[in-house]
N, C-alpha and C positions, 0 to 999 in steps of 0.2 A: 504494500500500500504506500503511495507517495506521501511525503511529509506535508501536512496541512500548514497553511500560512499562519494560523493562530496558535498552534501548539508551541508551548514554551514561552508565551508572552502573557503579560498582565493586561487585561482588557476591561473596559467598562461594559457591563451587560444590562440590558433591560430584561428583568425576570418577571414572570407572571405573578400577579397579586402584590407587586411592589411598585410604588409610585416613583421612587428614585432609582437611578441606575446604581449597580453594585460592582465593585472591583472583584475580579476573579483571576487567578493564575491558572491558565489552561494547561494541564499537564500532558494529556494525551487524548487521542480520538479512538473510539472503539470501532470495530469492524462494521457495526450497523450505522455509523455516522454520528453517534452521540458523543458529547465531550465529557471528560472527567476533569474537574477543576478543584482548586483549593481556595478557601476563603482566608483573608488576612485576619489575624487575631486582633483583639481590641487593644488599642494603644500603639499600633504600628503606624508610623508617619507615612503619608502618601508619597513623599519623596524617596522613602526607603523600600517601596514595593518592588521596584525593578531589580533590586539586589537579589530577590528570591532566596532568602535564607530559610533554612529548614525550620528554625525556631520561630519565624514570623508568621507562619501559616498553619492552619488547622489541617485535619485529615482530608483525604481525597473524597469528593462527592460527585455523584452523577448529576449533570445539569438537566433541567427539565427539557422536554421535547420542544416546547414553544418558547424560545427566547430569541432575542436579537442583540446584535452588537450595537453599542451606542455610536451614533454618528458623531464624528469629531467636529470641532468648531473650525478646523482648518479647511474643510470642504466649502466650495462656493455655495453661498446661500442665494435665495431668490432676490434679495436686495441688490446684490452685485449684478445680477443678470438684468434687473430692472434699470439700474443705473447705466449699464452698457447700452440698453435699448434707448434710453432717453438721450444719451450722448449721440447715438447714431441718428435719431430723429432730428435733433437740433442741427447736426451737421448737414443733413439733407435739406432742412428748411433754409439754412444759410446759402446753400448752393442754388436753391430755387430763387431766392431773392437776388442773388448776384446775377443769375441768368436773366431775370426779369429786368434788372436795371440796365443791362447791356443792350 
């Protein structure tokens, strides 16, 4: 089985029946496609999660079937797309006015 891109990484997950996303260290992926993950213990700082120390995490647990990975804030949002569209529209209007004045 090929290596999954999430295995071995600490990710924010949207879990069912939880309103806020939770951090999980994804340890491995089973043959049926479900993930096994570990939760950070209470008191572990967020900046220390990527160190993946054995003492900082609880035991391995099977993730639920219906979960999703949290979308990062680095991805383009609708606001930037709308701004790009507005800039394009303004440039088109300026071109039309220039052509009209000539």
